[in-house]
C-alpha positions in Angstrom: 27.8 -81.0 32.9 24.7 -79.9 31.2 24.3 -76.2 30.5 21.0 -74.6 30.3 20.5 -71.9 27.7 18.8 -68.8 29.0 15.8 -67.6 27.0 15.9 -64.0 26.2 13.3 -61.8 27.9 10.3 -61.2 25.7 9.3 -57.9 27.3 12.4 -55.9 25.9 11.6 -56.4 22.2 7.9 -55.8 23.0 8.6 -52.6 24.8 10.8 -51.4 21.9 8.0 -52.3 19.4 5.4 -50.5 21.4 7.6 -47.4 21.8 8.3 -47.3 18.1 4.7 -47.7 17.2 3.7 -44.9 19.6 6.3 -42.6 18.0 5.0 -43.4 14.5 1.5 -42.7 15.7 2.6 -39.3 17.1 4.3 -38.5 13.8 1.2 -39.5 11.8 -1.0 -37.4 14.0 1.4 -34.4 13.7 1.5 -34.8 9.9 -2.3 -34.7 9.6 -3.7 -32.6 12.5 -0.7 -30.8 13.9 0.1 -27.1 13.8 1.8 -27.4 10.4 -0.2 -30.5 9.2 -2.4 -31.2 6.2 -5.6 -29.9 7.9 -4.0 -26.5 8.7 -2.4 -26.1 5.4 -5.4 -24.4 3.8 -5.5 -21.9 6.7 -1.8 -21.2 6.3 -2.2 -20.6 2.6 -5.1 -18.1 3.2 -3.0 -16.3 5.7 -0.2 -16.1 3.2 -2.5 -14.7 0.5 -3.9 -12.0 2.9 -0.4 -11.0 4.0 0.7 -10.7 0.4 -2.2 -8.5 -0.4 -1.5 -6.3 2.6 2.2 -6.2 1.7 1.4 -5.0 -1.9 -0.9 -2.4 -0.6 1.7 -1.1 1.9 4.3 -1.2 -0.8 2.1 1.0 -3.1 1.7 3.4 -0.2 5.4 3.5 0.4 6.0 4.1 -3.3 3.5 7.0 -3.2 5.3 8.6 -0.2 8.7 8.0 -1.8 7.4 9.8 -5.0 6.1 12.7 -3.0 9.4 13.0 -1.2 11.4 13.0 -4.4 9.1 15.8 -5.7 10.3 17.9 -2.7 14.0 17.5 -3.5 15.5 20.9 -4.2 17.7 19.5 -7.0 14.5 18.5 -8.9 12.3 21.5 -8.3 11.8 23.9 -11.2 11.6 27.4 -9.8 9.2 28.5 -12.5 6.7 25.7 -11.8 6.9 26.3 -8.0 6.1 30.0 -8.5 3.3 29.3 -10.9 1.7 26.8 -8.5 2.2 29.1 -5.6 0.5 32.0 -7.5 -2.4 29.7 -8.5 -2.9 28.4 -5.0 -2.7 31.9 -3.4 -4.7 33.7 -6.2 -1.8 36.2 -6.7 -0.3 37.7 -9.8 3.0 39.2 -10.7 3.2 42.7 -12.2 4.4 41.3 -15.5 1.8 38.6 -15.7 -1.0 38.7 -18.4 -4.3 37.8 -16.8 -7.1 36.4 -19.0 -10.6 36.5 -17.5 -12.5 33.3 -18.3 -16.2 32.8 -18.1 -16.8 30.0 -15.5 -19.8 28.6 -17.4 -18.4 28.3 -20.8 -14.6 28.3 -20.1 -14.0 30.8 -22.9 -12.2 34.2 -22.4 -14.6 37.1 -21.8 -12.8 39.7 -23.9 -9.6 40.2 -25.7 -8.7 43.4 -24.0 -8.9 44.6 -20.4 -10.3 48.0 -21.4 -13.4 46.5 -23.1 -14.8 45.2 -19.9 -16.8 47.6 -17.9 -16.0 48.1 -14.3 -19.4 46.9 -13.2 -18.9 43.7 -15.2 -15.5 43.0 -13.6 -16.9 43.6 -10.1 -19.8 41.2 -10.8 -17.4 38.5 -12.1 -15.1 38.9 -9.1 -18.0 38.7 -6.7 -19.6 35.7 -8.5 -16.3 33.7 -8.6 -15.0 33.3 -5.1 -11.6 31.8 -6.3 -10.4 35.2 -7.6 
């Protein structure tokens, strides 16, 4: 009894080949023009540089605020410096302070003693300099 061998179907290997080629084409397209592909790499690198610059600017601002906050720490404040700065900002003087009048134009003291200045000269200086 003769047996006839059945030839395998040609469409199954062809379909597998076409599917694999299609998948390779998709991978190639994604590698070149996809969201994370070669063409978009330059844009991604520019975005990274911009974000690094922004991050360093924000870190500098955070450090500035952190430094200001540490200056307000009660354990670090020197009471003498605080009172000196408060008096300078408020234009106030303590009874024990020695006040030296300075000429605003030259920056030199006006006189060595308080008694040497005439009352009119003191009034003129006070009116001329609004910071006193």
